[in-house]
C-alpha positions as CSV (number, residue, x, y, z in Angstrom):
1,M,147.7,-154.5,-29.3
2,P,144.0,-154.9,-30.2
3,N,142.9,-154.1,-33.8
4,Y,141.1,-150.8,-33.5
5,H,138.3,-150.4,-36.1
6,Q,137.7,-146.8,-36.9
7,K,134.3,-146.2,-38.4
8,K,134.3,-145.2,-42.0
9,I,131.6,-143.5,-44.1
10,A,131.4,-143.0,-47.9
11,M,130.0,-139.5,-48.4
12,I,128.5,-138.8,-51.9
13,N,128.1,-135.1,-52.6
14,D,129.5,-132.2,-54.6
15,L,132.7,-130.3,-53.7
16,S,132.4,-126.6,-53.6
17,G,135.7,-124.9,-52.9
18,Y,134.2,-121.8,-51.3
19,G,131.0,-121.2,-49.3
20,R,131.0,-124.0,-46.6
21,C,128.6,-126.6,-47.9
22,S,128.5,-130.2,-49.1
23,L,131.8,-132.1,-48.9
24,T,133.8,-129.2,-47.4
25,V,131.3,-129.4,-44.5
26,A,131.0,-133.2,-44.2
27,L,134.8,-133.9,-44.1
28,P,135.6,-131.8,-41.0
29,I,132.3,-132.5,-39.2
30,L,132.7,-136.3,-39.5
31,S,136.4,-136.1,-38.6
32,A,135.6,-134.2,-35.4
33,M,133.2,-137.0,-34.6
34,G,136.0,-139.5,-34.9
35,I,134.8,-141.0,-38.2
36,Q,136.8,-141.4,-41.4
37,C,135.0,-139.6,-44.2
38,C,135.7,-141.0,-47.7
39,P,134.3,-138.6,-50.4
40,V,132.7,-139.6,-53.7
41,P,132.5,-136.3,-55.6
42,T,129.5,-135.8,-57.9
43,S,130.7,-132.4,-59.3
44,I,133.3,-129.8,-58.6
45,L,132.4,-126.2,-58.1
46,S,134.6,-123.1,-57.4
47,N,132.0,-122.0,-55.0
48,H,128.3,-122.8,-54.3
49,T,125.6,-121.6,-56.7
50,G,124.3,-119.0,-54.3
51,F,127.1,-116.7,-55.6
52,P,126.5,-114.7,-58.8
53,V,129.2,-116.6,-60.7
54,Y,130.7,-120.0,-60.3
55,Y,132.8,-122.7,-62.1
56,F,131.1,-126.1,-62.5
57,D,132.5,-129.4,-63.6
58,D,130.1,-132.4,-63.8
59,Y,131.8,-135.5,-62.4
60,T,129.2,-138.0,-63.5
61,D,131.4,-139.7,-66.1
62,H,134.1,-140.3,-63.5
63,M,131.9,-141.7,-60.7
64,E,131.7,-145.3,-61.9
65,P,135.4,-145.8,-62.6
66,Y,136.2,-144.1,-59.2
67,I,133.8,-146.4,-57.4
68,E,135.1,-149.4,-59.4
69,K,138.6,-149.0,-57.9
70,W,137.1,-149.1,-54.4
71,K,135.4,-152.4,-55.4
72,E,138.7,-153.8,-56.7
73,L,140.4,-152.9,-53.4
74,G,137.6,-154.6,-51.4
75,L,136.9,-151.6,-49.3
76,T,134.1,-151.7,-46.8
77,F,132.2,-148.9,-45.1
78,D,130.1,-148.6,-41.9
79,G,128.0,-146.0,-43.6
80,I,127.0,-144.5,-46.9
81,A,125.5,-141.0,-47.1
82,T,124.2,-139.1,-50.1
83,G,123.7,-135.4,-50.7
84,F,122.8,-133.4,-53.9
85,L,122.5,-135.5,-57.0
86,G,122.0,-133.7,-60.3
87,S,120.7,-136.3,-62.7
88,E,118.9,-139.6,-63.1
89,R,122.2,-141.2,-64.0
90,Q,123.8,-140.0,-60.8
91,I,120.9,-141.5,-58.8
92,E,121.3,-144.8,-60.6
93,I,125.1,-144.9,-60.0
94,V,124.5,-144.2,-56.3
95,K,121.8,-146.9,-56.1
96,D,124.2,-149.4,-57.7
97,M,127.0,-148.3,-55.2
98,I,124.7,-148.9,-52.2
99,A,123.7,-152.3,-53.5
100,A,127.4,-153.2,-54.1
101,F,128.9,-152.0,-50.8
102,R,126.0,-152.6,-48.4
103,T,126.5,-155.2,-45.7
104,P,124.2,-156.1,-42.8
105,G,126.1,-153.6,-40.7
106,T,126.1,-150.7,-43.2
107,K,123.9,-147.8,-42.4
108,V,122.6,-145.7,-45.3
109,L,121.6,-142.1,-44.9
110,V,119.9,-140.2,-47.8
111,D,119.6,-136.5,-47.7
112,P,117.2,-135.9,-50.7
113,I,118.2,-132.4,-51.7
114,M,115.4,-131.6,-54.1
115,G,114.1,-128.1,-53.3
116,D,113.1,-125.7,-50.5
117,H,110.4,-123.2,-49.6
118,G,107.8,-125.2,-51.5
119,I,109.6,-125.2,-54.8
120,A,111.5,-128.1,-56.4
121,Y,114.9,-127.3,-58.0
122,A,114.8,-127.0,-61.8
123,T,116.5,-130.4,-62.3
124,Y,113.8,-132.2,-60.4
125,T,111.5,-133.4,-63.2
126,P,108.7,-135.9,-62.3
127,S,111.1,-138.6,-63.6
128,M,113.9,-137.4,-61.3
129,C,111.5,-137.3,-58.3
130,S,110.5,-140.9,-59.1
131,R,114.2,-142.0,-59.1
132,M,114.8,-140.2,-55.8
133,R,111.9,-142.1,-54.3
134,E,113.7,-145.3,-55.3
135,L,116.9,-144.1,-53.6
136,A,114.9,-143.1,-50.5
137,A,113.5,-146.6,-50.3
138,M,117.1,-147.9,-49.8
139,A,117.8,-145.6,-46.9
140,D,118.0,-146.5,-43.2
141,I,117.7,-142.8,-42.4
142,L,116.0,-140.2,-44.6
143,T,116.5,-136.4,-43.8
144,P,114.3,-134.3,-46.1
145,N,113.2,-130.7,-45.4
146,L,109.5,-130.1,-45.6
147,T,109.4,-129.3,-49.3
148,E,111.3,-132.5,-50.1
149,A,109.2,-134.6,-47.7
150,C,106.0,-133.4,-49.6
151,I,107.6,-134.2,-53.0
152,L,108.6,-137.7,-51.9
153,A,105.3,-138.4,-50.2
154,D,103.4,-137.0,-53.2
155,V,101.3,-134.6,-51.1
156,P,100.7,-130.9,-51.6
157,Y,103.0,-128.5,-49.9
158,E,101.1,-126.2,-47.6
159,S,102.3,-122.6,-47.5
160,G,101.0,-122.1,-44.0
161,E,102.1,-124.0,-40.9
162,M,101.3,-127.7,-40.9
163,S,99.7,-129.1,-37.8
164,Y,101.7,-131.6,-35.6
165,E,99.1,-134.2,-36.6
166,A,99.7,-133.6,-40.3
167,L,103.5,-133.7,-39.8
168,A,103.3,-137.0,-37.9
169,G,101.3,-138.4,-40.8
170,L,103.9,-137.2,-43.3
171,V,106.7,-138.9,-41.3
172,R,104.8,-142.2,-41.3
173,R,104.1,-141.8,-45.0
174,L,107.8,-141.5,-45.7
175,Q,108.6,-144.5,-43.5
176,K,106.3,-146.5,-45.8
177,L,108.7,-145.8,-48.7
178,G,111.3,-147.9,-46.9
179,P,113.5,-146.0,-44.4
180,S,113.2,-147.1,-40.8
181,A,114.1,-143.6,-39.5
182,V,112.9,-140.3,-40.9
183,V,113.8,-136.7,-39.8
184,I,111.9,-133.8,-41.5
185,T,114.2,-130.9,-40.8
186,G,113.9,-127.2,-40.2
187,I,110.1,-126.8,-40.1
188,R,109.0,-123.3,-39.2
189,K,106.6,-123.1,-36.3
190,G,106.2,-119.4,-35.2
191,S,109.6,-118.3,-34.0
192,D,110.8,-121.9,-33.6
193,L,112.4,-124.4,-35.9
194,V,111.0,-127.9,-35.4
195,N,112.4,-131.3,-36.5
196,A,109.8,-134.1,-36.8
197,M,111.2,-137.6,-36.4
198,A,110.5,-141.3,-35.8
199,E,112.6,-144.3,-35.6
200,G,111.1,-147.7,-36.4
201,E,107.7,-148.1,-34.8
202,G,108.5,-145.6,-32.1
203,E,106.2,-142.6,-31.7
204,V,106.7,-139.5,-33.9
205,S,108.4,-136.9,-31.8
206,F,109.2,-133.2,-32.3
207,L,112.3,-131.4,-31.3
208,S,112.0,-127.6,-31.2
209,R,114.7,-124.9,-31.0
210,E,114.2,-121.1,-31.2
211,A,115.3,-119.9,-34.6
212,A,118.6,-118.0,-34.4
213,G,119.8,-115.5,-37.0
214,E,119.5,-115.6,-40.7
215,E,119.0,-118.7,-42.8
216,R,122.4,-119.7,-44.2
217,P,123.7,-122.1,-46.9
218,G,125.3,-125.3,-45.7
219,T,123.5,-125.7,-42.4
220,G,121.6,-128.6,-43.8
221,D,124.9,-130.3,-44.7
222,V,126.1,-129.7,-41.1
223,F,122.9,-131.2,-39.7
224,S,122.8,-134.3,-41.9
225,S,126.6,-134.9,-41.4
226,I,126.0,-135.0,-37.6
227,I,123.0,-137.3,-38.1
228,A,125.1,-139.6,-40.2
229,G,127.9,-139.6,-37.7
230,G,125.6,-140.3,-34.8
231,C,124.0,-143.2,-36.7
232,I,127.5,-144.7,-37.5
233,R,128.4,-144.4,-33.8
234,G,125.3,-146.3,-32.8
235,W,123.4,-143.4,-31.2
236,S,119.6,-143.1,-31.0
237,L,118.0,-140.9,-33.6
238,K,116.9,-138.5,-30.8
239,R,120.4,-138.1,-29.5
240,S,121.8,-137.4,-33.0
241,V,119.1,-134.8,-33.8
242,N,119.5,-133.1,-30.5
243,L,123.2,-132.7,-31.0
244,A,122.8,-131.6,-34.6
245,A,120.1,-129.0,-33.7
246,D,122.2,-127.6,-30.9
247,F,125.4,-127.4,-32.9
248,V,123.8,-125.8,-36.0
249,R,122.1,-123.2,-33.8
250,D,125.5,-122.4,-32.0
251,C,127.2,-122.0,-35.4
252,I,124.5,-119.6,-36.7
253,V,124.7,-117.5,-33.6
254,R,128.5,-117.4,-33.7
255,S,128.5,-116.5,-37.4
256,G,126.1,-113.6,-36.7
257,E,128.3,-112.4,-33.9
258,L,131.3,-112.3,-36.2
259,Q,129.3,-110.7,-39.0
260,I,130.2,-113.6,-41.4
261,P,128.4,-112.8,-44.8
262,V,125.4,-115.1,-45.1
263,K,126.6,-116.5,-48.5
264,N,129.7,-117.7,-46.7
265,G,127.7,-120.2,-44.6
266,V,128.5,-120.8,-40.9
267,C,131.9,-120.6,-39.3
268,F,131.6,-124.1,-37.8
269,E,135.4,-124.4,-37.8
270,L,135.5,-122.3,-34.6
271,L,133.2,-124.7,-32.8
272,L,134.6,-128.1,-33.9
273,G,136.3,-128.4,-30.4
274,S,132.9,-128.2,-28.8
275,L,131.6,-130.8,-31.2
276,C,134.4,-133.2,-30.2
277,Q,133.4,-132.7,-26.6
278,M,129.7,-133.2,-27.2
279,T,130.5,-136.3,-29.2
280,D,132.5,-137.9,-26.4
281,K,129.9,-137.3,-23.7
């Protein structure tokens, strides 16, 4: 019998027990895509921070010994993906992990969760932003939203709609940081959501979908997990982004139909069968 190599990805993110985001999204999404998801928790929360109360346990002190055991076991990964990182120390730990585990065949995806709607999160001091640029430079694929793209590129965030020409320039500016592929996600253009993307020296292209329903937590995690899975499976960036955009939209529509509370994220579990089918096409 041939030795079957199942693709594996190390997923670095927080674990929120309730609310459908971060690792509780990545694990089932990547599993549905046929990829083994190996989590590296950065913190443990009872539920995401959009709820009025939550329990929080910082896992920073445990990350290095956790990763060290993987080194001792000689584990290898086809991909490494990063989500929310809450401190400069966590960023440095992740940079060291990428350097230690990266091989010529390892793909690295960085989702630089730094802010939204033109405002950086409180933890993102100028020094933290500088460290995140260093991590972004190690990425093969970078998936910021528009706020994060502007922070990383050190350009002002425009409250109005950016022109397609300006967005293309922003994509190219981010590529100069180091990543070969860039996707700026969820850009509002009238009633549409647009993703601006480029892979290598290929042209900057724009994928548009009509916005559906209310903005919900965790949809970015669904999106970036599918991008990571597609990358590990060897897909083109355009194919991955198309699948991610379609699946997220379907999840939002279905969640609205079922009147799922917005804070509870999207009921992607009911659509995992369709994700399996779309992955196998």
